[in-house]
C-alpha positions as protocol buffer text, in pm:
chain_id: "A"
residue {
  index: 1
  type: MET
  ca { x: -697 y: -3198 z: -2148 }
}
residue {
  index: 2
  type: PHE
  ca { x: -912 y: -2957 z: -2345 }
}
residue {
  index: 3
  type: ASP
  ca { x: -1197 y: -2998 z: -2592 }
}
residue {
  index: 4
  type: ASN
  ca { x: -1066 y: -3192 z: -2890 }
}
residue {
  index: 5
  type: HIS
  ca { x: -1378 y: -3110 z: -3091 }
}
residue {
  index: 6
  type: ARG
  ca { x: -1283 y: -2745 z: -3131 }
}
residue {
  index: 7
  type: LEU
  ca { x: -1048 y: -2760 z: -3429 }
}
residue {
  index: 8
  type: ARG
  ca { x: -1266 y: -3008 z: -3616 }
}
residue {
  index: 9
  type: GLY
  ca { x: -1571 y: -2793 z: -3545 }
}
residue {
  index: 10
  type: ARG
  ca { x: -1404 y: -2483 z: -3688 }
}
residue {
  index: 11
  type: ILE
  ca { x: -1298 y: -2669 z: -4001 }
}
residue {
  index: 12
  type: HIS
  ca { x: -1646 y: -2807 z: -4065 }
}
residue {
  index: 13
  type: ALA
  ca { x: -1794 y: -2463 z: -4007 }
}
residue {
  index: 14
  type: GLY
  ca { x: -1576 y: -2334 z: -4290 }
}
residue {
  index: 15
  type: ILE
  ca { x: -1357 y: -2121 z: -4062 }
}
residue {
  index: 16
  type: PRO
  ca { x: -993 y: -2107 z: -4179 }
}
residue {
  index: 17
  type: VAL
  ca { x: -741 y: -2228 z: -3920 }
}
residue {
  index: 18
  type: LEU
  ca { x: -374 y: -2140 z: -3881 }
}
residue {
  index: 19
  type: GLY
  ca { x: -99 y: -2368 z: -3758 }
}
residue {
  index: 20
  type: THR
  ca { x: 259 y: -2472 z: -3819 }
}
residue {
  index: 21
  type: TRP
  ca { x: 482 y: -2773 z: -3878 }
}
residue {
  index: 22
  type: ASN
  ca { x: 657 y: -2884 z: -3560 }
}
residue {
  index: 23
  type: THR
  ca { x: 991 y: -3049 z: -3644 }
}
residue {
  index: 24
  type: MET
  ca { x: 1233 y: -2962 z: -3363 }
}
residue {
  index: 25
  type: ALA
  ca { x: 1126 y: -3225 z: -3108 }
}
residue {
  index: 26
  type: ALA
  ca { x: 1152 y: -2962 z: -2832 }
}
residue {
  index: 27
  type: PRO
  ca { x: 847 y: -2956 z: -2599 }
}
residue {
  index: 28
  type: LEU
  ca { x: 929 y: -2608 z: -2471 }
}
residue {
  index: 29
  type: ALA
  ca { x: 932 y: -2477 z: -2828 }
}
residue {
  index: 30
  type: THR
  ca { x: 599 y: -2652 z: -2883 }
}
residue {
  index: 31
  type: GLU
  ca { x: 454 y: -2481 z: -2578 }
}
residue {
  index: 32
  type: ALA
  ca { x: 593 y: -2140 z: -2674 }
}
residue {
  index: 33
  type: MET
  ca { x: 430 y: -2159 z: -3018 }
}
residue {
  index: 34
  type: ALA
  ca { x: 104 y: -2287 z: -2871 }
}
residue {
  index: 35
  type: LEU
  ca { x: 92 y: -1992 z: -2634 }
}
residue {
  index: 36
  type: GLY
  ca { x: 168 y: -1767 z: -2931 }
}
residue {
  index: 37
  type: GLY
  ca { x: -180 y: -1832 z: -3068 }
}
residue {
  index: 38
  type: PHE
  ca { x: -170 y: -2107 z: -3332 }
}
residue {
  index: 39
  type: ASP
  ca { x: -488 y: -2310 z: -3380 }
}
residue {
  index: 40
  type: PHE
  ca { x: -285 y: -2628 z: -3426 }
}
residue {
  index: 41
  type: GLN
  ca { x: 63 y: -2774 z: -3462 }
}
residue {
  index: 42
  type: VAL
  ca { x: 158 y: -3079 z: -3665 }
}
residue {
  index: 43
  type: VAL
  ca { x: 416 y: -3282 z: -3476 }
}
residue {
  index: 44
  type: ASP
  ca { x: 610 y: -3427 z: -3768 }
}
residue {
  index: 45
  type: LEU
  ca { x: 722 y: -3786 z: -3717 }
}
residue {
  index: 46
  type: GLU
  ca { x: 793 y: -3824 z: -4089 }
}
residue {
  index: 47
  type: HIS
  ca { x: 1065 y: -3559 z: -4119 }
}
residue {
  index: 48
  type: GLY
  ca { x: 1131 y: -3451 z: -3761 }
}
residue {
  index: 49
  type: PRO
  ca { x: 1363 y: -3630 z: -3513 }
}
residue {
  index: 50
  type: PHE
  ca { x: 1081 y: -3741 z: -3285 }
}
residue {
  index: 51
  type: ILE
  ca { x: 1063 y: -4056 z: -3075 }
}
residue {
  index: 52
  type: LEU
  ca { x: 725 y: -4228 z: -3075 }
}
residue {
  index: 53
  type: ASP
  ca { x: 697 y: -4259 z: -2698 }
}
residue {
  index: 54
  type: ARG
  ca { x: 751 y: -3883 z: -2649 }
}
residue {
  index: 55
  type: ILE
  ca { x: 445 y: -3767 z: -2844 }
}
residue {
  index: 56
  type: HIS
  ca { x: 257 y: -3712 z: -2519 }
}
residue {
  index: 57
  type: GLU
  ca { x: 504 y: -3442 z: -2415 }
}
residue {
  index: 58
  type: HIS
  ca { x: 413 y: -3232 z: -2717 }
}
residue {
  index: 59
  type: VAL
  ca { x: 43 y: -3297 z: -2663 }
}
residue {
  index: 60
  type: SER
  ca { x: 72 y: -3164 z: -2308 }
}
residue {
  index: 61
  type: ALA
  ca { x: 278 y: -2869 z: -2431 }
}
residue {
  index: 62
  type: CYS
  ca { x: 7 y: -2776 z: -2681 }
}
residue {
  index: 63
  type: GLU
  ca { x: -268 y: -2815 z: -2426 }
}
residue {
  index: 64
  type: ALA
  ca { x: -100 y: -2557 z: -2201 }
}
residue {
  index: 65
  type: SER
  ca { x: -255 y: -2297 z: -2430 }
}
residue {
  index: 66
  type: THR
  ca { x: -610 y: -2441 z: -2404 }
}
residue {
  index: 67
  type: ASP
  ca { x: -661 y: -2362 z: -2774 }
}
residue {
  index: 68
  type: CYS
  ca { x: -380 y: -2516 z: -2984 }
}
residue {
  index: 69
  type: ALA
  ca { x: -470 y: -2863 z: -3108 }
}
residue {
  index: 70
  type: PRO
  ca { x: -183 y: -3114 z: -3123 }
}
residue {
  index: 71
  type: LEU
  ca { x: -188 y: -3315 z: -3446 }
}
residue {
  index: 72
  type: VAL
  ca { x: 67 y: -3581 z: -3540 }
}
residue {
  index: 73
  type: ARG
  ca { x: 199 y: -3666 z: -3885 }
}
residue {
  index: 74
  type: VAL
  ca { x: 283 y: -4035 z: -3876 }
}
residue {
  index: 75
  type: PRO
  ca { x: 538 y: -4167 z: -4127 }
}
residue {
  index: 76
  type: ALA
  ca { x: 292 y: -4402 z: -4299 }
}
residue {
  index: 77
  type: ASN
  ca { x: -71 y: -4506 z: -4313 }
}
residue {
  index: 78
  type: ALA
  ca { x: -32 y: -4781 z: -4055 }
}
residue {
  index: 79
  type: ASP
  ca { x: -304 y: -4857 z: -3799 }
}
residue {
  index: 80
  type: TRP
  ca { x: -58 y: -4906 z: -3514 }
}
residue {
  index: 81
  type: MET
  ca { x: 106 y: -4568 z: -3575 }
}
residue {
  index: 82
  type: VAL
  ca { x: -229 y: -4390 z: -3579 }
}
residue {
  index: 83
  type: LEU
  ca { x: -323 y: -4575 z: -3259 }
}
residue {
  index: 84
  type: GLN
  ca { x: -4 y: -4466 z: -3082 }
}
residue {
  index: 85
  type: ALA
  ca { x: -59 y: -4101 z: -3174 }
}
residue {
  index: 86
  type: LEU
  ca { x: -422 y: -4100 z: -3063 }
}
residue {
  index: 87
  type: ASP
  ca { x: -368 y: -4295 z: -2740 }
}
residue {
  index: 88
  type: GLN
  ca { x: -98 y: -4044 z: -2641 }
}
residue {
  index: 89
  type: GLY
  ca { x: -357 y: -3770 z: -2677 }
}
residue {
  index: 90
  type: ALA
  ca { x: -319 y: -3633 z: -3031 }
}
residue {
  index: 91
  type: HIS
  ca { x: -633 y: -3456 z: -3147 }
}
residue {
  index: 92
  type: GLY
  ca { x: -585 y: -3586 z: -3497 }
}
residue {
  index: 93
  type: VAL
  ca { x: -351 y: -3756 z: -3738 }
}
residue {
  index: 94
  type: VAL
  ca { x: -191 y: -3640 z: -4063 }
}
residue {
  index: 95
  type: VAL
  ca { x: -98 y: -3922 z: -4301 }
}
residue {
  index: 96
  type: PRO
  ca { x: 143 y: -3871 z: -4593 }
}
residue {
  index: 97
  type: HIS
  ca { x: 112 y: -4026 z: -4938 }
}
residue {
  index: 98
  type: VAL
  ca { x: -255 y: -4126 z: -4939 }
}
residue {
  index: 99
  type: PRO
  ca { x: -284 y: -4255 z: -5296 }
}
residue {
  index: 100
  type: SER
  ca { x: -646 y: -4365 z: -5322 }
}
residue {
  index: 101
  type: VAL
  ca { x: -996 y: -4371 z: -5178 }
}
residue {
  index: 102
  type: GLU
  ca { x: -922 y: -4712 z: -5027 }
}
residue {
  index: 103
  type: SER
  ca { x: -619 y: -4574 z: -4844 }
}
residue {
  index: 104
  type: ALA
  ca { x: -827 y: -4281 z: -4716 }
}
residue {
  index: 105
  type: GLN
  ca { x: -1091 y: -4525 z: -4592 }
}
residue {
  index: 106
  type: GLN
  ca { x: -821 y: -4719 z: -4406 }
}
residue {
  index: 107
  type: LEU
  ca { x: -711 y: -4397 z: -4234 }
}
residue {
  index: 108
  type: ALA
  ca { x: -1067 y: -4301 z: -4144 }
}
residue {
  index: 109
  type: ALA
  ca { x: -1133 y: -4644 z: -3991 }
}
residue {
  index: 110
  type: SER
  ca { x: -815 y: -4634 z: -3780 }
}
residue {
  index: 111
  type: LEU
  ca { x: -919 y: -4301 z: -3626 }
}
residue {
  index: 112
  type: ARG
  ca { x: -1239 y: -4428 z: -3464 }
}
residue {
  index: 113
  type: TYR
  ca { x: -1368 y: -4696 z: -3235 }
}
residue {
  index: 114
  type: TRP
  ca { x: -1631 y: -4952 z: -3334 }
}
residue {
  index: 115
  type: PRO
  ca { x: -1888 y: -4926 z: -3486 }
}
residue {
  index: 116
  type: GLU
  ca { x: -1746 y: -4627 z: -3679 }
}
residue {
  index: 117
  type: GLY
  ca { x: -1397 y: -4773 z: -3717 }
}
residue {
  index: 118
  type: ASN
  ca { x: -1150 y: -5033 z: -3598 }
}
residue {
  index: 119
  type: ARG
  ca { x: -923 y: -4840 z: -3359 }
}
residue {
  index: 120
  type: GLY
  ca { x: -775 y: -5067 z: -3094 }
}
residue {
  index: 121
  type: PHE
  ca { x: -927 y: -5002 z: -2755 }
}
residue {
  index: 122
  type: THR
  ca { x: -800 y: -4913 z: -2412 }
}
residue {
  index: 123
  type: PRO
  ca { x: -924 y: -4642 z: -2176 }
}
residue {
  index: 124
  type: PHE
  ca { x: -602 y: -4658 z: -1969 }
}
residue {
  index: 125
  type: SER
  ca { x: -415 y: -4402 z: -2179 }
}
residue {
  index: 126
  type: LYS
  ca { x: -356 y: -4029 z: -2181 }
}
residue {
  index: 127
  type: ALA
  ca { x: -642 y: -3997 z: -2430 }
}
residue {
  index: 128
  type: GLY
  ca { x: -871 y: -4195 z: -2202 }
}
residue {
  index: 129
  type: GLY
  ca { x: -775 y: -4009 z: -1886 }
}
residue {
  index: 130
  type: PHE
  ca { x: -584 y: -4315 z: -1755 }
}
residue {
  index: 131
  type: SER
  ca { x: -908 y: -4464 z: -1623 }
}
residue {
  index: 132
  type: ASN
  ca { x: -1208 y: -4675 z: -1720 }
}
residue {
  index: 133
  type: ARG
  ca { x: -1448 y: -4465 z: -1512 }
}
residue {
  index: 134
  type: ASP
  ca { x: -1608 y: -4312 z: -1823 }
}
residue {
  index: 135
  type: VAL
  ca { x: -1560 y: -4549 z: -2113 }
}
residue {
  index: 136
  type: PRO
  ca { x: -1874 y: -4440 z: -2305 }
}
residue {
  index: 137
  type: GLY
  ca { x: -1768 y: -4075 z: -2272 }
}
residue {
  index: 138
  type: HIS
  ca { x: -1418 y: -4154 z: -2397 }
}
residue {
  index: 139
  type: VAL
  ca { x: -1556 y: -4337 z: -2700 }
}
residue {
  index: 140
  type: GLU
  ca { x: -1798 y: -4054 z: -2780 }
}
residue {
  index: 141
  type: ARG
  ca { x: -1535 y: -3780 z: -2743 }
}
residue {
  index: 142
  type: SER
  ca { x: -1278 y: -3970 z: -2947 }
}
residue {
  index: 143
  type: ASN
  ca { x: -1510 y: -4061 z: -3232 }
}
residue {
  index: 144
  type: ALA
  ca { x: -1651 y: -3709 z: -3251 }
}
residue {
  index: 145
  type: GLY
  ca { x: -1322 y: -3524 z: -3218 }
}
residue {
  index: 146
  type: ALA
  ca { x: -1045 y: -3714 z: -3398 }
}
residue {
  index: 147
  type: LEU
  ca { x: -931 y: -3514 z: -3703 }
}
residue {
  index: 148
  type: GLY
  ca { x: -824 y: -3695 z: -4018 }
}
residue {
  index: 149
  type: VAL
  ca { x: -586 y: -3525 z: -4262 }
}
residue {
  index: 150
  type: ALA
  ca { x: -502 y: -3713 z: -4582 }
}
residue {
  index: 151
  type: MET
  ca { x: -201 y: -3589 z: -4777 }
}
residue {
  index: 152
  type: VAL
  ca { x: -216 y: -3593 z: -5157 }
}
residue {
  index: 153
  type: GLU
  ca { x: 142 y: -3607 z: -5286 }
}
residue {
  index: 154
  type: SER
  ca { x: 134 y: -3768 z: -5630 }
}
residue {
  index: 155
  type: ALA
  ca { x: -26 y: -3699 z: -5965 }
}
residue {
  index: 156
  type: ALA
  ca { x: -236 y: -4015 z: -5929 }
}
residue {
  index: 157
  type: SER
  ca { x: -381 y: -3914 z: -5591 }
}
residue {
  index: 158
  type: LEU
  ca { x: -427 y: -3557 z: -5716 }
}
residue {
  index: 159
  type: ASN
  ca { x: -665 y: -3695 z: -5978 }
}
residue {
  index: 160
  type: VAL
  ca { x: -895 y: -3841 z: -5710 }
}
residue {
  index: 161
  type: ALA
  ca { x: -858 y: -3565 z: -5448 }
}
residue {
  index: 162
  type: GLU
  ca { x: -1229 y: -3487 z: -5441 }
}
residue {
  index: 163
  type: LYS
  ca { x: -1312 y: -3856 z: -5389 }
}
residue {
  index: 164
  type: ILE
  ca { x: -1068 y: -3872 z: -5098 }
}
residue {
  index: 165
  type: ALA
  ca { x: -1235 y: -3560 z: -4953 }
}
residue {
  index: 166
  type: ALA
  ca { x: -1573 y: -3733 z: -4972 }
}
residue {
  index: 167
  type: VAL
  ca { x: -1463 y: -4022 z: -4747 }
}
residue {
  index: 168
  type: ASP
  ca { x: -1643 y: -4000 z: -4413 }
}
residue {
  index: 169
  type: GLY
  ca { x: -1379 y: -3925 z: -4148 }
}
residue {
  index: 170
  type: ILE
  ca { x: -1141 y: -3736 z: -4378 }
}
residue {
  index: 171
  type: ASP
  ca { x: -1165 y: -3375 z: -4263 }
}
residue {
  index: 172
  type: VAL
  ca { x: -880 y: -3220 z: -4462 }
}
residue {
  index: 173
  type: VAL
  ca { x: -714 y: -3305 z: -4792 }
}
residue {
  index: 174
  type: TYR
  ca { x: -364 y: -3160 z: -4775 }
}
residue {
  index: 175
  type: PHE
  ca { x: -172 y: -3105 z: -5098 }
}
residue {
  index: 176
  type: GLY
  ca { x: 197 y: -3172 z: -5033 }
}
residue {
  index: 177
  type: ALA
  ca { x: 344 y: -2917 z: -5270 }
}
residue {
  index: 178
  type: TYR
  ca { x: 707 y: -3034 z: -5261 }
}
residue {
  index: 179
  type: ASP
  ca { x: 627 y: -3398 z: -5332 }
}
residue {
  index: 180
  type: LEU
  ca { x: 368 y: -3301 z: -5593 }
}
residue {
  index: 181
  type: ALA
  ca { x: 623 y: -3074 z: -5761 }
}
residue {
  index: 182
  type: GLN
  ca { x: 863 y: -3366 z: -5779 }
}
residue {
  index: 183
  type: ASP
  ca { x: 600 y: -3603 z: -5920 }
}
residue {
  index: 184
  type: LEU
  ca { x: 487 y: -3344 z: -6174 }
}
residue {
  index: 185
  type: GLY
  ca { x: 842 y: -3301 z: -6304 }
}
residue {
  index: 186
  type: HIS
  ca { x: 943 y: -2984 z: -6121 }
}
residue {
  index: 187
  type: PRO
  ca { x: 1146 y: -3101 z: -5819 }
}
residue {
  index: 188
  type: GLY
  ca { x: 1214 y: -2838 z: -5555 }
}
residue {
  index: 189
  type: GLN
  ca { x: 975 y: -2590 z: -5723 }
}
residue {
  index: 190
  type: PRO
  ca { x: 645 y: -2594 z: -5531 }
}
residue {
  index: 191
  type: THR
  ca { x: 545 y: -2257 z: -5677 }
}
residue {
  index: 192
  type: HIS
  ca { x: 616 y: -2353 z: -6038 }
}
residue {
  index: 193
  type: PRO
  ca { x: 314 y: -2235 z: -6243 }
}
residue {
  index: 194
  type: ALA
  ca { x: 225 y: -2590 z: -6347 }
}
residue {
  index: 195
  type: VAL
  ca { x: 234 y: -2709 z: -5985 }
}
residue {
  index: 196
  type: VAL
  ca { x: 28 y: -2415 z: -5861 }
}
residue {
  index: 197
  type: GLU
  ca { x: -226 y: -2471 z: -6139 }
}
residue {
  index: 198
  type: ALA
  ca { x: -258 y: -2841 z: -6056 }
}
residue {
  index: 199
  type: ILE
  ca { x: -299 y: -2780 z: -5683 }
}
residue {
  index: 200
  type: THR
  ca { x: -544 y: -2494 z: -5739 }
}
residue {
  index: 201
  type: ASP
  ca { x: -758 y: -2727 z: -5947 }
}
residue {
  index: 202
  type: GLY
  ca { x: -737 y: -2991 z: -5675 }
}
residue {
  index: 203
  type: VAL
  ca { x: -837 y: -2739 z: -5407 }
}
residue {
  index: 204
  type: GLN
  ca { x: -1141 y: -2636 z: -5609 }
}
residue {
  index: 205
  type: ARG
  ca { x: -1250 y: -2997 z: -5655 }
}
residue {
  index: 206
  type: VAL
  ca { x: -1209 y: -3070 z: -5283 }
}
residue {
  index: 207
  type: ARG
  ca { x: -1414 y: -2764 z: -5192 }
}
residue {
  index: 208
  type: ALA
  ca { x: -1683 y: -2858 z: -5445 }
}
residue {
  index: 209
  type: ALA
  ca { x: -1705 y: -3195 z: -5271 }
}
residue {
  index: 210
  type: GLY
  ca { x: -1767 y: -3015 z: -4939 }
}
residue {
  index: 211
  type: GLY
  ca { x: -1416 y: -3073 z: -4805 }
}
residue {
  index: 212
  type: CYS
  ca { x: -1144 y: -2856 z: -4656 }
}
residue {
  index: 213
  type: ALA
  ca { x: -809 y: -2820 z: -4834 }
}
residue {
  index: 214
  type: GLY
  ca { x: -461 y: -2758 z: -4702 }
}
residue {
  index: 215
  type: GLY
  ca { x: -130 y: -2710 z: -4877 }
}
residue {
  index: 216
  type: PHE
  ca { x: 185 y: -2505 z: -4929 }
}
residue {
  index: 217
  type: VAL
  ca { x: 385 y: -2356 z: -4640 }
}
residue {
  index: 218
  type: PRO
  ca { x: 350 y: -1976 z: -4659 }
}
residue {
  index: 219
  type: GLN
  ca { x: 627 y: -1786 z: -4480 }
}
residue {
  index: 220
  type: ASP
  ca { x: 475 y: -1439 z: -4453 }
}
residue {
  index: 221
  type: ARG
  ca { x: 143 y: -1255 z: -4443 }
}
residue {
  index: 222
  type: GLU
  ca { x: 133 y: -1221 z: -4820 }
}
residue {
  index: 223
  type: GLY
  ca { x: 176 y: -1596 z: -4855 }
}
residue {
  index: 224
  type: VAL
  ca { x: -105 y: -1664 z: -4611 }
}
residue {
  index: 225
  type: ALA
  ca { x: -331 y: -1423 z: -4802 }
}
residue {
  index: 226
  type: TRP
  ca { x: -237 y: -1605 z: -5125 }
}
residue {
  index: 227
  type: VAL
  ca { x: -341 y: -1951 z: -5001 }
}
residue {
  index: 228
  type: LEU
  ca { x: -660 y: -1809 z: -4848 }
}
residue {
  index: 229
  type: GLU
  ca { x: -749 y: -1660 z: -5184 }
}
residue {
  index: 230
  type: MET
  ca { x: -681 y: -1999 z: -5344 }
}
residue {
  index: 231
  type: GLY
  ca { x: -944 y: -2150 z: -5115 }
}
residue {
  index: 232
  type: ILE
  ca { x: -716 y: -2324 z: -4865 }
}
residue {
  index: 233
  type: GLY
  ca { x: -864 y: -2331 z: -4517 }
}
residue {
  index: 234
  type: PHE
  ca { x: -612 y: -2547 z: -4329 }
}
residue {
  index: 235
  type: ILE
  ca { x: -308 y: -2320 z: -4333 }
}
residue {
  index: 236
  type: THR
  ca { x: 36 y: -2447 z: -4232 }
}
residue {
  index: 237
  type: TYR
  ca { x: 229 y: -2127 z: -4177 }
}
residue {
  index: 238
  type: GLU
  ca { x: 604 y: -2186 z: -4171 }
}
residue {
  index: 239
  type: VAL
  ca { x: 801 y: -2454 z: -3985 }
}
residue {
  index: 240
  type: ASP
  ca { x: 918 y: -2411 z: -3625 }
}
residue {
  index: 241
  type: ALA
  ca { x: 1287 y: -2445 z: -3715 }
}
residue {
  index: 242
  type: SER
  ca { x: 1251 y: -2195 z: -3999 }
}
residue {
  index: 243
  type: ILE
  ca { x: 1070 y: -1945 z: -3776 }
}
residue {
  index: 244
  type: LEU
  ca { x: 1364 y: -1950 z: -3536 }
}
residue {
  index: 245
  type: ASN
  ca { x: 1630 y: -1953 z: -3808 }
}
residue {
  index: 246
  type: ARG
  ca { x: 1477 y: -1673 z: -4017 }
}
residue {
  index: 247
  type: HIS
  ca { x: 1429 y: -1444 z: -3718 }
}
residue {
  index: 248
  type: VAL
  ca { x: 1786 y: -1492 z: -3594 }
}
residue {
  index: 249
  type: ASN
  ca { x: 1930 y: -1470 z: -3945 }
}
residue {
  index: 250
  type: GLY
  ca { x: 1749 y: -1143 z: -4014 }
}
residue {
  index: 251
  type: MET
  ca { x: 1884 y: -986 z: -3697 }
}
residue {
  index: 252
  type: ALA
  ca { x: 2236 y: -1124 z: -3751 }
}
residue {
  index: 253
  type: GLU
  ca { x: 2253 y: -991 z: -4108 }
}
residue {
  index: 254
  type: TRP
  ca { x: 2132 y: -648 z: -3995 }
}
residue {
  index: 255
  type: PHE
  ca { x: 2385 y: -645 z: -3710 }
}
residue {
  index: 256
  type: ALA
  ca { x: 2669 y: -740 z: -3944 }
}
residue {
  index: 257
  type: SER
  ca { x: 2576 y: -469 z: -4191 }
}
residue {
  index: 258
  type: GLU
  ca { x: 2559 y: -209 z: -3915 }
}
residue {
  index: 259
  type: LEU
  ca { x: 2916 y: -300 z: -3817 }
}
residue {
  index: 260
  type: GLY
  ca { x: 3029 y: -313 z: -4180 }
}
residue {
  index: 261
  type: ARG
  ca { x: 3147 y: -669 z: -4165 }
}
């Protein structure tokens, strides 16, 4: 177990962080990417084929690097899902489709123990070190370190993005470009000019409110530079499956062309 304050500290210091979406449900792939140097990985229970009781394997795989924070995207803003992710050792939780300030407040409360929140309590978990020998320390570490990422994925939530960012306990407002593109009338076109303009405006409002913004999934250095210039500080570079597929596909296409087939 390593310091789960590190990623949150970097974000609040205004230091951009780089991670990826983890969708393959393969702990060895998780560990390989963690050792590669990412600041975080988002274990994706919304779109990936993960089983809830295996989250801890990916947490341990991330922690092998001593510097890659394991985050978990739960499928919905449900207290029990957030609790499962945190008790299995996740350093933070990403919640999709946060439509309002009230929904963001619900997320923030589920991340922390009383008196800062309403997270259900047990020290006998991976997060608690499987022991009640240091309950006060566990509470302090958890409340100080748990990262909250609220995803804005509709036009309605986009309009209140800065208010969501201002909720105590929400560390990142992440603009889900594909879902926003769909809601804005441009399905499958996350880089449509109207979508980019809307998200850029949202990013600026979040930053003006003192928050950190995430969004888009750049697939190369130019894409990362583009989102940095936009003001995005929580950068989700690529998806694990795409990293593997693109690398193999590039080599296979080159090999085929060399053989003239």
